C-alpha positions as CSV (number, residue, x, y, z in Angstrom):
1,M,13.6,-4.0,-2.4
2,N,10.6,-7.1,-1.6
3,K,9.6,-7.7,1.2
4,Q,12.4,-9.7,3.1
5,E,14.7,-7.0,1.8
6,L,12.4,-5.2,3.9
7,V,12.0,-7.0,6.9
8,K,16.4,-7.9,6.9
9,S,16.8,-3.7,7.1
10,V,14.7,-3.4,10.3
11,Y,16.8,-6.3,12.2
12,D,20.5,-4.6,11.0
13,K,18.6,-1.8,12.0
14,L,17.4,-2.9,15.4
15,D,20.2,-3.8,17.6
16,G,19.5,-7.1,19.8
17,L,16.3,-7.5,18.1
18,P,15.9,-11.5,16.2
19,L,15.3,-11.5,13.1
20,K,11.8,-13.6,13.4
21,Q,10.9,-10.8,15.6
22,A,11.4,-7.9,13.0
23,E,10.0,-10.2,10.5
24,N,6.7,-10.1,12.8
25,A,6.3,-6.4,13.4
26,V,6.9,-6.0,9.5
27,N,4.0,-8.1,9.0
28,A,2.2,-6.6,12.0
29,V,2.5,-2.9,10.6
30,L,1.8,-4.0,6.7
31,G,-1.4,-5.9,8.1
32,S,-2.5,-3.1,10.6
33,I,-2.6,-1.2,7.1
34,K,-4.5,-3.9,5.5
35,G,-7.3,-4.2,8.3
36,E,-8.2,-0.7,8.1
37,L,-8.7,-0.4,4.5
38,A,-10.2,-3.2,4.1
39,K,-12.3,-1.9,6.6
40,G,-13.3,1.2,3.8
41,G,-10.9,3.5,6.9
42,E,-7.5,5.1,6.4
43,V,-4.2,5.6,7.6
44,N,-2.5,8.3,8.0
45,L,1.8,8.3,8.8
46,V,2.8,12.8,9.4
47,G,6.0,12.9,7.8
48,F,5.3,9.5,5.4
49,G,1.9,9.3,3.6
50,S,-2.0,8.4,3.2
51,F,-3.4,5.0,2.9
52,A,-6.7,5.6,1.4
53,V,-9.1,3.2,-0.6
54,K,-11.0,4.9,-3.6
55,T,-13.7,4.0,-5.8
56,Q,-13.5,4.1,-9.2
57,K,-16.7,4.5,-11.2
58,E,-17.8,1.9,-13.9
59,R,-17.3,3.0,-17.2
60,T,-17.1,1.5,-20.6
61,A,-14.1,-0.1,-22.6
62,R,-13.2,-1.1,-25.8
63,N,-11.6,-4.9,-26.5
64,P,-9.1,-3.7,-28.6
65,K,-9.2,-7.4,-31.0
66,T,-13.1,-7.7,-31.7
67,G,-14.3,-4.6,-31.8
68,E,-17.1,-5.3,-28.7
69,K,-17.6,-2.7,-26.0
70,L,-17.6,-3.6,-22.1
71,T,-18.8,-2.3,-18.8
72,I,-15.7,-2.0,-16.3
73,P,-18.2,-2.6,-12.8
74,A,-17.3,0.1,-10.1
75,K,-14.4,-1.1,-7.7
76,K,-12.3,-0.3,-5.1
77,V,-8.7,0.4,-5.1
78,P,-6.5,1.0,-2.6
79,S,-4.2,4.5,-3.1
80,F,-1.1,5.8,-1.6
81,K,-0.6,9.8,-1.9
82,A,3.3,10.6,-0.4
83,G,3.9,13.3,2.9
84,K,6.0,16.1,2.5
85,G,9.0,14.7,4.6
86,L,9.0,12.1,1.9
87,K,8.8,14.2,-1.0
88,E,11.8,16.0,0.4
89,A,13.8,12.5,0.8
90,V,13.2,11.6,-2.6
91,N,14.3,15.1,-4.0
């Protein structure tokens, strides 16, 4: 499912809501999650899961073509941990 399919799904589930408002609602939710993560915060949706920011340590890698060693700098990456309700729904 891509973003437009998600908007259409929200539109179909909420009778009477114009398609543009459904798109605005999806964009608002995704924007709020992105904004909180950008500030280093965490978003917990009970029964669904948690979004957080984790830090990957600096590490050494090797260029497979030349064999040269490289240093990959530390960076922050978004992460998602599924909640109990989501896990149960999938299984």
